[in-house]
C-alpha positions in Angstrom: -110.1 -118.6 56.2 -112.4 -119.5 53.0 -112.7 -122.8 51.4 -110.0 -122.3 49.1 -107.4 -121.2 51.3 -106.0 -124.9 51.4 -104.7 -124.5 47.9 -102.8 -121.4 48.8 -101.5 -123.1 52.1 -101.0 -126.6 50.4 -100.7 -125.9 47.0 -98.6 -129.4 46.2 -101.2 -131.3 48.3 -104.0 -130.2 46.7 -102.8 -130.4 43.3 -101.1 -133.8 43.7 -104.4 -135.0 45.4 -106.3 -133.9 42.3 -104.0 -135.6 40.2 -104.3 -138.5 41.9 -108.1 -138.6 41.6 -107.5 -137.9 38.0 -105.5 -140.5 37.4 -107.3 -143.1 39.4 -110.4 -142.2 37.3 -108.6 -142.6 33.9 -107.4 -145.8 34.8 -110.6 -147.0 36.0 -112.3 -146.0 32.5 -109.1 -147.9 30.9 -109.7 -151.0 33.2 -113.5 -151.5 33.0 -113.0 -153.5 29.6 -110.4 -155.6 31.7 -112.6 -156.3 34.4 -115.5 -157.4 31.9 -112.9 -159.7 30.1 -111.9 -161.5 33.5 -115.4 -161.7 34.5 -116.4 -163.5 31.1 -113.2 -165.8 31.6 -114.7 -167.0 34.9 -112.9 -165.0 37.3 -114.0 -162.8 40.3 -112.7 -159.8 39.3 -112.8 -156.6 41.3 -111.1 -152.9 41.4 -108.7 -151.8 44.2 -106.5 -149.0 44.9 -102.8 -150.8 45.5 -100.3 -150.1 47.8 -98.5 -147.6 45.5 -102.0 -145.7 44.9 -102.8 -147.2 41.5 -105.9 -148.3 40.3 -106.1 -152.2 39.9 -108.0 -154.9 38.6 -107.5 -157.7 40.7 -108.8 -161.3 40.7 -108.3 -164.3 42.7 -107.8 -167.7 41.3 -107.0 -171.3 42.7 -103.8 -171.0 40.7 -102.9 -167.7 42.0 -103.7 -164.0 41.8 -103.9 -161.4 39.2 -103.3 -157.8 39.0 -103.9 -155.7 36.1 -102.7 -152.1 35.8 -102.3 -149.3 33.5 -98.8 -149.2 32.3 -96.4 -147.2 30.2 -97.4 -148.6 27.0 -100.2 -151.0 27.5 -101.7 -153.1 30.6 -99.2 -154.4 32.9 -100.1 -157.9 34.1 -98.9 -159.7 37.0 -99.6 -163.5 38.0 -98.4 -164.3 41.3 -98.8 -167.5 43.8 -97.2 -168.8 47.0 -96.6 -172.2 48.6 -97.6 -171.2 52.1 -95.9 -173.1 55.0 -93.4 -174.6 53.1 -91.4 -176.4 56.0 -94.8 -176.1 58.1 -94.4 -180.0 59.1 -91.1 -179.7 60.7 -91.6 -180.2 64.2 -88.2 -178.9 65.4 -88.7 -174.7 65.2 -84.7 -174.3 65.4 -84.5 -176.6 62.1 -87.7 -174.8 60.5 -86.2 -171.6 61.2 -82.7 -172.6 59.6 -84.5 -174.0 56.6 -86.2 -171.1 56.1 -83.3 -169.1 56.3 -81.5 -171.1 54.0 -84.6 -170.8 51.6 -84.3 -167.0 51.9 -80.3 -167.2 50.9 -81.1 -169.4 48.0 -84.0 -168.2 46.1 -82.1 -165.1 44.8 -79.7 -167.1 43.5 -82.5 -169.5 41.7 -84.1 -166.6 40.1 -80.9 -165.0 38.9 -79.6 -168.3 37.1 -83.2 -169.9 36.2 -85.8 -167.3 35.7 -86.9 -165.3 32.7 -86.6 -161.7 32.9 -90.4 -161.5 33.4 -90.3 -164.1 36.4 -89.5 -163.3 39.9 -89.1 -165.5 43.1 -89.0 -164.5 46.7 -89.4 -165.8 50.3 -92.9 -164.8 51.4 -92.6 -163.9 55.3 -96.3 -163.8 56.0 -97.1 -167.3 54.2 -93.9 -168.7 55.3 -93.2 -170.0 51.6 -92.0 -169.3 48.2 -93.9 -166.8 46.0 -93.5 -166.2 42.4 -94.7 -163.6 39.8 -94.6 -163.7 36.0 -95.0 -160.1 34.3 -96.6 -159.3 31.1 -97.3 -156.4 29.0 -100.6 -156.2 26.4 -101.2 -153.4 24.6 -104.4 -151.5 25.2 -106.1 -152.6 22.0 -106.2 -156.4 23.5 -108.3 -155.5 26.7 -111.2 -158.0 25.7 -108.5 -160.4 25.5 -106.9 -160.4 28.8 -109.1 -162.8 30.4 -108.4 -165.7 27.9 -104.6 -164.5 27.9 -104.8 -164.8 31.7 -106.2 -168.1 31.9 -103.8 -169.7 29.2 -100.8 -168.4 31.6 -101.7 -169.7 34.8 -100.2 -173.3 33.9 -96.9 -171.4 33.5 -97.3 -169.6 37.1 -98.0 -173.1 38.4 -94.8 -175.1 36.5 -92.9 -171.9 38.0 -93.7 -172.3 41.4 -93.2 -176.2 41.4 -89.9 -175.9 39.8 -88.8 -172.9 42.3 -89.9 -175.4 45.0 -88.4 -178.0 44.0 -84.8 -176.2 43.3 -84.9 -175.0 47.2 -86.0 -178.6 48.4 -83.7 -180.6 46.9 
């Protein structure tokens, strides 16, 4: 077999691989100014491929995590945070598991009743705590403003996490 025989045998795999590479390359170019903007705003911003094979600019901060991707009509920005070990101080393992189970059942009701359409709240099984996120869309022309925009929205993320924690624990 010659080198190009793979294309004849697996045409969809080869074309989808090339398409995915082209999409990642285009997203890298589009997100380069976003990475620069986040860095200038004091974040350590880095590029990575996410769990859905999309190029993402990510940044971590004490207040939470930032993910920026190319969206349908602009940049998709997701800010998220979690409160690890919400019931870690509970010594009785049965009681701790029961409290965590109650939180897992309560959080969706809180999300439906209290959160905005761009906000989510879930139970994080890895951190054993509440996880919240806030989603924004900004036009492509605002790539240079994303760092300051994100910095200005982090307090909202902290307030949201505190609000959901309060609702779950009271």
